[in-house]
C-alpha positions as CSV (number, residue, x, y, z in Angstrom):
1,M,1.9,-12.0,-12.4
2,D,0.5,-10.8,-15.6
3,K,-1.4,-7.6,-16.1
4,Q,-5.0,-9.1,-15.8
5,Q,-3.7,-11.0,-13.0
6,L,-1.9,-7.9,-11.7
7,N,-4.7,-5.9,-11.9
8,Q,-6.8,-8.3,-9.8
9,T,-4.9,-8.4,-7.1
10,L,-4.7,-4.9,-6.6
11,L,-8.7,-4.5,-6.4
12,T,-9.5,-8.0,-4.5
13,N,-6.8,-6.8,-1.7
14,H,-7.4,-3.4,-1.4
15,R,-11.5,-3.9,-0.7
16,E,-10.7,-6.4,1.4
17,F,-8.5,-4.3,3.5
18,Q,-11.8,-2.1,3.4
19,H,-14.1,-4.5,4.1
20,Y,-11.8,-5.5,7.5
21,L,-11.9,-2.4,8.7
22,A,-15.4,-2.2,7.8
23,S,-16.4,-4.7,10.1
24,L,-14.7,-3.3,13.0
25,S,-16.1,-1.0,16.0
26,E,-15.6,2.5,16.0
27,A,-13.5,2.2,19.3
28,Q,-11.4,-0.4,17.5
29,L,-10.8,2.0,14.3
30,A,-8.9,4.3,16.6
31,T,-7.1,1.3,19.3
32,S,-3.4,2.7,19.8
33,K,-1.3,0.5,21.2
34,N,2.5,1.1,22.2
35,N,2.6,4.6,19.6
36,K,1.2,2.2,16.8
37,W,-0.9,3.4,14.3
38,N,-4.7,3.0,14.2
39,A,-6.6,1.3,12.1
40,V,-7.8,4.9,10.5
41,Q,-4.1,6.6,10.7
42,Q,-3.2,2.8,8.2
43,L,-5.9,3.5,6.0
44,E,-5.0,7.3,5.5
45,H,-1.3,6.0,4.7
46,I,-3.0,3.5,2.1
47,C,-4.2,6.4,0.6
48,L,-0.9,8.9,0.8
49,S,1.0,5.5,-0.9
50,V,-1.5,4.7,-4.0
51,K,-2.1,8.2,-4.9
52,P,1.6,8.7,-6.2
53,V,1.3,5.5,-8.2
54,R,-1.5,6.1,-9.3
55,L,-0.2,9.4,-10.6
56,A,2.7,8.4,-12.4
57,F,0.6,6.0,-14.1
58,T,-2.0,8.8,-15.5
59,V,1.5,10.4,-17.5
60,P,2.3,10.5,-20.5
61,K,5.2,7.5,-20.6
62,F,7.8,9.7,-22.4
63,V,7.3,11.7,-19.1
64,L,7.9,8.2,-16.9
65,R,11.0,7.4,-19.1
66,W,12.8,11.1,-19.2
67,W,12.0,11.7,-15.4
68,F,12.8,8.4,-14.1
69,G,14.6,6.3,-17.1
70,K,14.2,2.6,-17.7
71,A,14.6,-1.0,-16.2
72,N,18.1,-2.0,-16.9
73,R,17.2,-5.6,-15.2
74,A,14.3,-7.4,-15.7
75,S,11.2,-7.2,-12.5
76,R,11.8,-9.2,-10.2
77,T,9.1,-11.8,-9.0
78,F,6.4,-10.6,-6.6
79,E,8.6,-13.4,-3.9
80,V,11.8,-11.6,-4.1
81,L,10.8,-7.9,-3.8
82,I,8.2,-8.4,-0.8
83,S,11.6,-10.9,0.7
84,K,13.6,-7.0,0.1
85,Y,10.5,-5.1,1.4
86,H,11.1,-7.2,4.6
87,T,14.8,-7.0,4.9
88,K,14.2,-3.2,4.5
89,L,11.8,-2.9,7.4
90,Q,13.9,-5.5,10.0
91,A,16.7,-3.3,8.9
92,G,14.9,-0.6,10.7
93,G,13.2,0.7,7.1
94,R,9.9,3.4,7.9
95,A,7.6,5.5,6.7
96,T,8.8,9.5,6.7
97,G,7.5,12.2,5.5
98,R,4.3,12.7,3.4
99,F,3.8,9.0,3.7
100,I,2.6,9.8,8.1
101,P,-1.0,9.9,8.8
102,T,-2.3,12.7,10.7
103,S,-6.0,11.6,10.9
104,D,-8.2,10.4,13.4
105,F,-11.9,8.5,13.2
106,K,-13.6,11.6,12.2
107,N,-12.1,11.0,8.3
108,Y,-12.9,7.3,8.1
109,Q,-15.5,8.3,5.7
110,K,-13.6,9.8,3.6
111,L,-10.3,8.4,3.7
112,N,-12.9,4.7,2.3
113,H,-13.7,6.9,-0.4
114,S,-10.7,8.2,-0.9
115,L,-8.9,4.7,-1.2
116,T,-12.1,3.1,-3.3
117,N,-11.5,6.2,-6.6
118,E,-7.6,5.7,-6.0
119,V,-7.4,2.1,-6.4
120,A,-10.1,2.3,-9.0
121,K,-8.6,4.6,-11.1
122,L,-5.2,3.2,-10.4
123,A,-6.5,-0.3,-11.4
124,S,-7.2,1.5,-15.2
125,K,-4.5,3.4,-15.8
126,L,-2.8,0.0,-15.4
127,N,-4.4,-1.1,-18.6
128,R,-2.8,1.2,-20.5
129,F,0.6,-0.1,-20.8
130,S,1.5,-3.5,-22.0
131,E,3.5,-6.5,-20.5
132,A,6.6,-5.0,-22.0
133,E,6.3,-1.7,-20.8
134,L,5.3,-2.6,-17.1
135,D,8.9,-4.4,-17.3
136,L,10.6,-0.8,-19.3
137,Y,9.6,2.0,-16.9
138,I,10.7,2.8,-13.3
139,L,9.6,4.9,-10.3
140,P,11.2,5.7,-7.7
141,H,10.1,4.2,-4.1
142,P,11.3,5.7,-1.0
143,L,12.6,2.4,0.5
144,L,13.4,0.0,-2.1
145,G,14.6,2.1,-4.8
146,K,14.3,1.6,-8.3
147,L,11.0,-0.5,-8.9
148,T,9.8,-1.5,-12.2
149,L,5.6,-0.7,-12.5
150,R,5.3,-3.9,-12.3
151,E,7.6,-4.3,-8.5
152,M,5.3,-1.4,-8.3
153,I,2.0,-2.5,-8.4
154,Y,3.5,-5.8,-6.7
155,F,4.8,-3.5,-3.7
156,T,1.0,-1.4,-3.7
157,C,-0.8,-5.3,-3.6
158,Y,1.0,-6.3,-1.3
159,H,1.6,-3.2,1.3
160,V,-2.0,-2.8,1.6
161,Q,-2.2,-6.4,3.1
162,H,0.8,-6.3,5.3
163,H,-1.0,-3.3,7.0
164,Q,-4.0,-5.0,7.4
165,E,-1.9,-7.8,9.3
166,L,-0.2,-4.4,11.3
167,V,-3.7,-3.4,12.3
168,K,-4.8,-7.0,13.4
169,Q,-1.5,-7.9,15.5
170,N,-2.5,-4.1,17.0
171,L,-6.1,-5.4,17.5
172,H,-4.6,-8.5,19.2
173,Y,-2.2,-6.8,21.0
174,A,-4.5,-4.4,22.7
175,R,-7.0,-7.5,23.8
176,C,-4.4,-8.9,25.8
177,Q,-3.7,-6.5,27.5
178,R,-7.1,-5.9,28.5
179,R,-7.5,-9.4,29.8
180,R,-4.6,-9.2,31.7
181,R,-5.0,-5.6,33.4
182,Y,-8.5,-7.3,34.8
183,G,-7.9,-10.6,34.2
């Protein structure tokens, strides 16, 4: 994907996630089965994940290079990166530390507003970088290791879709349990 496509996908995927959450009732937003995160916690996790990426895209380029170095390989494709992410998840990879949500429903509106702002700022900051620079600078990812800026945006675009699917699966599982219970 080129920079324009990355920008559009980033905005679209996050907007779709937020529209999906907006279609849920308060009870659905708070539903959690099998110790899985509820929809509001999924939203918070996405906020917690986007913010450091946005911050990294904000610092001067020489600072990125100084802190994290530069790529010694070409950027992976979107498909290869997502496959690596799935492999890490299947091997037991999970969110840790500052990426673990703690919110409840009362924070939904605040989190939703925060995500809108963070994604808009990230999309704007993405424009500071040339196509070549997206493949030059790297950032650390807690599960995937060193990623180029392009790969980090790929991940950010996919990550929100992944968590939207998790919300859907959680709600589906809850509906199935209710059907079995009340027959």
